[in-house]
C-alpha positions as CSV (number, residue, x, y, z in Angstrom):
1,X,-52.9,20.2,107.6
2,X,-56.1,19.4,105.9
3,X,-54.5,20.4,102.6
4,X,-51.6,18.0,103.2
5,X,-53.9,15.1,103.9
6,X,-55.9,15.8,100.8
7,X,-52.8,15.8,98.7
8,X,-51.6,12.5,100.2
9,X,-54.8,10.5,99.9
10,X,-54.7,10.1,96.1
11,X,-51.1,8.8,96.3
12,X,-52.1,6.4,99.1
13,X,-55.0,5.1,97.0
14,X,-52.8,4.7,94.0
15,X,-50.2,2.7,96.0
16,X,-53.0,0.5,97.5
17,X,-54.4,-0.1,94.0
18,X,-50.9,-0.9,92.6
19,X,-50.3,-3.3,95.6
20,X,-53.6,-5.1,95.1
21,X,-52.9,-5.3,91.3
22,X,-49.5,-6.8,92.0
23,X,-50.9,-9.4,94.5
24,X,-53.6,-10.3,92.1
25,X,-50.9,-11.3,89.6
26,X,-48.7,-13.3,92.0
27,X,-51.2,-14.7,94.5
28,X,-52.6,-17.4,92.1
29,X,-49.1,-18.6,91.5
30,X,-48.3,-18.8,95.2
31,X,-51.6,-20.6,96.0
32,X,-51.0,-23.1,93.2
33,X,-47.4,-23.7,94.3
34,X,-48.6,-24.2,97.9
35,X,-51.4,-26.6,97.0
36,X,-49.6,-28.6,94.2
37,X,-46.0,-28.5,95.4
38,X,-45.3,-27.3,98.9
39,X,-48.1,-29.3,100.7
40,X,-47.3,-32.6,98.8
41,X,-43.6,-32.2,99.6
42,X,-44.2,-31.7,103.3
43,X,-46.6,-34.6,103.3
44,X,-44.0,-36.7,101.5
45,X,-41.5,-36.2,104.4
46,X,-44.1,-37.2,106.9
47,X,-45.3,-40.3,104.9
48,X,-41.8,-41.6,104.5
49,X,-41.8,-42.5,108.2
50,X,-45.2,-44.1,108.1
51,X,-47.0,-47.2,106.8
52,X,-49.9,-46.0,104.6
53,X,-51.9,-47.7,101.9
54,X,-54.3,-44.9,101.2
55,X,-57.1,-46.6,103.1
56,X,-57.2,-45.6,106.8
57,X,-54.8,-43.6,108.8
58,X,-51.1,-43.6,108.4
59,X,-49.2,-45.6,111.0
60,X,-45.9,-44.1,112.4
61,X,-43.1,-46.6,112.0
62,X,-40.0,-44.4,112.3
63,X,-37.1,-45.3,110.1
64,X,-38.4,-48.8,109.2
65,X,-38.9,-47.8,105.5
66,X,-35.3,-46.8,105.2
67,X,-34.1,-50.0,107.0
68,X,-36.2,-52.0,104.6
69,X,-34.6,-50.2,101.6
70,X,-31.1,-51.3,102.6
71,X,-32.1,-55.0,102.1
72,X,-34.4,-54.4,99.1
73,X,-32.6,-56.0,96.1
74,X,-35.1,-54.3,93.6
75,X,-34.2,-50.9,95.1
76,X,-30.5,-51.4,94.5
77,X,-31.2,-52.7,91.0
78,X,-33.2,-49.6,90.2
79,X,-30.4,-47.5,91.8
80,X,-27.7,-49.1,89.6
81,X,-29.9,-48.7,86.5
82,X,-30.5,-45.1,87.3
83,X,-26.7,-44.5,87.7
84,X,-26.1,-46.5,84.5
85,X,-28.5,-44.3,82.5
86,X,-27.1,-41.1,84.1
87,X,-23.4,-41.9,83.5
88,X,-23.9,-42.5,79.8
89,X,-26.8,-40.2,79.0
90,X,-25.2,-37.0,80.3
91,X,-21.9,-37.1,78.4
92,X,-23.5,-38.4,75.2
93,X,-26.1,-35.6,75.2
94,X,-23.5,-32.9,76.0
95,X,-21.2,-34.0,73.2
96,X,-23.8,-34.5,70.6
97,X,-25.8,-31.3,71.4
98,X,-22.6,-29.2,71.4
99,X,-21.5,-30.8,68.1
100,X,-24.9,-30.0,66.6
101,X,-24.8,-26.5,67.9
102,X,-21.3,-25.8,66.4
103,X,-22.4,-27.3,63.1
104,X,-25.7,-25.4,62.9
105,X,-23.9,-22.2,64.0
106,X,-22.2,-22.1,60.6
107,X,-23.6,-20.3,57.6
108,X,-25.3,-23.2,55.9
109,X,-28.1,-23.4,53.4
110,X,-31.3,-24.3,55.1
111,X,-29.9,-24.0,58.6
112,X,-33.2,-22.9,60.0
113,X,-34.8,-26.1,58.8
114,X,-32.1,-28.3,60.3
115,X,-32.4,-26.5,63.7
116,X,-36.1,-27.1,63.7
117,X,-35.7,-30.7,62.7
118,X,-33.2,-31.2,65.5
119,X,-35.5,-29.6,68.0
120,X,-38.6,-31.4,66.8
121,X,-38.1,-34.7,68.8
122,X,-38.2,-32.7,72.1
123,X,-41.8,-31.5,71.5
124,X,-43.0,-34.8,70.1
125,X,-45.2,-37.1,72.2
126,X,-43.1,-39.4,74.3
127,X,-45.6,-42.2,73.5
128,X,-45.2,-41.7,69.7
129,X,-41.4,-41.7,70.2
130,X,-41.4,-44.9,72.1
131,X,-43.7,-46.7,69.6
132,X,-41.6,-45.6,66.6
133,X,-38.3,-46.5,68.2
134,X,-39.6,-49.9,69.4
135,X,-40.5,-50.6,65.7
136,X,-37.0,-49.5,64.7
137,X,-35.4,-51.7,67.3
138,X,-37.5,-54.7,66.5
139,X,-35.0,-57.7,66.5
140,X,-36.4,-59.4,63.4
141,X,-38.1,-56.8,61.3
142,X,-36.6,-53.5,62.5
143,X,-34.6,-51.5,60.0
144,X,-31.7,-51.1,62.4
145,X,-31.0,-54.8,62.6
146,X,-31.8,-55.2,58.9
147,X,-29.1,-52.6,58.2
148,X,-26.7,-54.4,60.6
149,X,-27.4,-57.7,58.8
150,X,-26.7,-55.9,55.5
151,X,-23.2,-54.7,56.6
152,X,-22.3,-58.2,57.8
153,X,-23.3,-58.3,61.5
154,X,-24.5,-61.9,61.8
155,X,-25.9,-61.6,65.4
156,X,-27.3,-58.1,65.9
157,X,-28.5,-57.0,69.4
158,X,-31.9,-57.8,70.6
159,X,-32.3,-54.2,71.8
160,X,-35.4,-53.7,73.9
161,X,-36.0,-57.5,74.1
162,X,-32.5,-58.1,75.5
163,X,-31.5,-57.6,79.2
164,X,-28.1,-56.4,78.0
165,X,-29.1,-54.1,75.3
166,X,-32.4,-52.6,76.6
167,X,-30.7,-49.8,78.6
168,X,-28.4,-48.8,75.8
169,X,-31.4,-48.6,73.5
170,X,-33.2,-46.3,76.0
171,X,-30.1,-44.1,76.4
172,X,-29.9,-43.7,72.6
173,X,-33.6,-42.7,72.4
174,X,-33.3,-40.4,75.4
175,X,-30.2,-38.7,73.9
176,X,-31.9,-38.3,70.5
177,X,-35.0,-36.8,72.1
178,X,-33.2,-34.2,74.2
179,X,-30.2,-33.2,72.1
180,X,-32.2,-30.6,70.1
181,X,-33.3,-28.7,73.3
182,X,-29.7,-28.6,74.7
183,X,-28.4,-27.7,71.2
184,X,-30.5,-24.6,71.3
185,X,-29.0,-23.6,74.7
186,X,-25.5,-24.2,73.3
187,X,-26.4,-22.3,70.2
188,X,-27.4,-19.3,72.3
189,X,-24.1,-19.6,74.2
190,X,-22.1,-19.8,70.9
191,X,-23.7,-16.7,69.5
192,X,-22.9,-14.7,72.6
193,X,-19.1,-15.2,72.1
194,X,-17.6,-12.1,70.4
195,X,-16.3,-12.8,66.9
196,X,-13.3,-10.6,67.6
197,X,-11.9,-13.3,69.8
198,X,-11.8,-15.8,66.9
199,X,-10.4,-13.2,64.5
200,X,-7.6,-12.3,67.0
201,X,-6.8,-16.0,67.4
202,X,-6.7,-16.5,63.7
203,X,-4.3,-13.6,63.4
204,X,-2.1,-15.2,66.0
205,X,-2.0,-18.4,64.0
206,X,-4.4,-20.6,66.1
207,X,-5.9,-23.5,64.3
208,X,-9.5,-24.7,64.6
209,X,-8.8,-27.0,67.5
210,X,-6.9,-24.4,69.5
211,X,-9.7,-21.9,68.9
212,X,-12.2,-24.4,70.1
213,X,-10.2,-25.4,73.2
214,X,-9.1,-21.9,74.3
215,X,-12.1,-19.8,73.3
216,X,-15.2,-21.8,72.7
217,X,-15.0,-24.2,75.7
218,X,-14.1,-21.5,78.3
219,X,-16.7,-19.1,76.9
220,X,-19.4,-21.8,77.1
221,X,-18.6,-22.7,80.7
222,X,-21.7,-21.1,82.2
223,X,-23.9,-22.7,79.6
224,X,-22.2,-26.1,80.0
225,X,-22.6,-25.9,83.8
226,X,-26.3,-25.1,83.5
227,X,-26.9,-27.9,81.0
228,X,-25.0,-30.4,83.1
229,X,-27.1,-29.6,86.2
230,X,-30.3,-29.9,84.2
231,X,-29.2,-33.1,82.6
232,X,-28.2,-34.6,85.9
233,X,-31.6,-33.9,87.5
234,X,-33.4,-35.0,84.4
235,X,-31.4,-38.2,84.2
236,X,-32.1,-39.2,87.8
237,X,-35.8,-38.4,87.3
238,X,-36.2,-40.3,84.0
239,X,-39.5,-42.1,84.1
240,X,-41.9,-41.6,81.2
241,X,-39.6,-42.8,78.4
242,X,-38.7,-46.0,80.2
243,X,-42.3,-46.6,81.3
244,X,-43.7,-46.5,77.7
245,X,-40.7,-48.0,76.0
246,X,-39.7,-51.0,78.1
247,X,-41.8,-50.7,81.3
248,X,-38.7,-51.5,83.3
249,X,-38.0,-54.8,81.4
250,X,-36.9,-57.2,80.3
251,X,-36.9,-58.4,83.9
252,X,-35.6,-55.4,85.8
253,X,-32.9,-54.5,83.3
254,X,-34.3,-50.9,82.8
255,X,-36.1,-50.4,86.1
256,X,-35.1,-47.0,87.5
257,X,-35.8,-45.3,90.8
258,X,-38.7,-43.1,89.5
259,X,-40.5,-46.1,88.1
260,X,-39.8,-48.1,91.2
261,X,-41.4,-45.3,93.3
262,X,-44.4,-45.3,90.9
263,X,-44.7,-49.1,91.3
264,X,-44.6,-49.0,95.1
265,X,-46.9,-46.1,95.4
266,X,-49.5,-46.3,92.7
267,X,-49.5,-50.0,91.9
268,X,-48.9,-51.6,95.3
269,X,-50.3,-48.8,97.4
270,X,-47.2,-48.7,99.6
271,X,-47.1,-44.9,99.8
272,X,-44.9,-44.8,102.9
273,X,-42.2,-46.9,101.3
274,X,-42.5,-45.0,98.0
275,X,-42.1,-41.7,99.9
276,X,-38.9,-42.9,101.6
277,X,-37.4,-43.8,98.2
278,X,-38.5,-40.4,96.9
279,X,-36.6,-38.8,99.7
280,X,-33.5,-40.8,98.9
281,X,-33.8,-39.8,95.2
282,X,-34.3,-36.1,96.3
283,X,-31.2,-36.3,98.5
284,X,-29.1,-37.8,95.6
285,X,-30.1,-35.0,93.3
286,X,-29.4,-32.3,95.9
287,X,-26.0,-33.7,96.8
288,X,-24.9,-34.0,93.2
289,X,-26.2,-30.5,92.4
290,X,-24.4,-28.9,95.4
291,X,-21.2,-30.8,94.4
292,X,-21.5,-29.4,90.8
293,X,-22.0,-25.9,92.2
294,X,-19.0,-26.2,94.4
295,X,-16.8,-27.5,91.6
296,X,-18.0,-24.7,89.3
297,X,-17.3,-22.1,92.0
298,X,-13.8,-23.6,92.5
299,X,-13.0,-23.4,88.8
300,X,-14.2,-19.7,88.6
301,X,-12.0,-18.9,91.6
């Protein structure tokens, strides 16, 4: 018996040491997640039903914040602008990033340079991007309108100074910034498609469009689904680009939900109302993501 215990103790100590080692790796992550994500999210759901301006205790007001939201014209303007940005930004980014991936998946001279150049905007400072594009979009001295004048456009858009053209300008910049990142994801998906499929299709007489429609698109479905979900969430959460490029203007033409939450919370100290808008934005993202998962599951079936 004593011999058996003696032989088990080293194994027990080894398991204990391995367990402690494992916890030492994952515990900091759990603590950080709890402090920086879980606790704020739980507090958000509580604050949404209160009136709180940071100073003093929060006052429970039930669903008054949500009732106020229904009659808040600025909220609905921000909601429409967010949908506007999402509806155009997602398909534009999908098409352009897929086109770039197909182009840069070919055997071209200097292809590594072009891939790096396409990805570079994604890692560039958002402030630098906004400043440069605001200069490019300058109605009087910007090279874009100078070019439009040169090709005969007598009344070019005012871009970020125009209530009509400010959101298209932001969508163009947002698409340009993110297309390189999603191009890399599509590129990884393209390189996982077996070349034998294309060779067999060529032998059967399929042209380039038929190979793209019947091989490339179906094979890229998991990648496309992932990118669509990421783009949807990112589009509804767009904030920094609009803040530094137009600050929601002119007027409220580019005001989106994330910026409206920021204004109500950190500018006007209405944290209860800002929390209720955050919950609505969270619910929209969750609902659309679940819908996308269900549609993808239905297609797979």
